[in-house]
N, C-alpha and C positions, 0 to 999 in steps of 0.2 A: 654364228648361232651355236650354242652348246648342244650336245647330244640330247640332253634332257629337254631343253626347249624345243628342239626339232621334233622330238617324239610327241610332245603336247600339241604342237602345231599340226602335225600329221593327223592326230586323232580328232582335233577340232575340224580340220578340213574334210576328213572322211565323214564326220557327223553332219556337216552342212550338206554334203553331196547326197548322203543317204536320206536326209530329210527333204531333198529336192529343192533346197533353197539356193537362190542365186546370191552372188556377192552383193549385187545391187539391193536385193530385198533385205539382207542382213544389215547392210549399211543403213538403210532407211529405218529399220526397226531398232537398231542399237545406237545410232548416232556416230558410228565409226565410219569414216569415209571409205568408199569402195576402193580407192587407190591404196589407202593404208592397209586395208584388209588383204588386198592382193599382194602387197609387199610382204606382209607377214606370212601369208600362205606360200609365197615363193622364196622365203628365206632371206629376203633382203632387209627386213627389219625384225628386231626382237620385240615381241609384245610385252607391254606392261602387265602386271598382275591384274590391274583393274580392267584391262581390255580382255584378258583371258576370262575373267569372271563374268563380264558382260556376255561373252560368247557362250560360256557354260550355261548361263541363265537362258539365253535365247534358244539354245538347242535342247533345253530341259535335261541337261546332263547332271550327273552326280559327281561332286568333287571330293576326292579322298586324299588325305595326306598321311603317308605311312613313314614311320621311322625306319631307317636302314639299320640292319644288325651290325 
């Protein structure tokens, strides 16, 4: 997993925990399997952009893309 992907996953995992959501609840609400979500959070699988966007929406986060200088 790249450093950038790892940072995104860390932020998404933190958001889930701060919101008090279990992996099981997120899996149910998003259609992402709990096993797959666990593998993403533990760095065993790289998430697809569509998966990241489902999680961003589920956690009601804002997604910003900024150009590097």
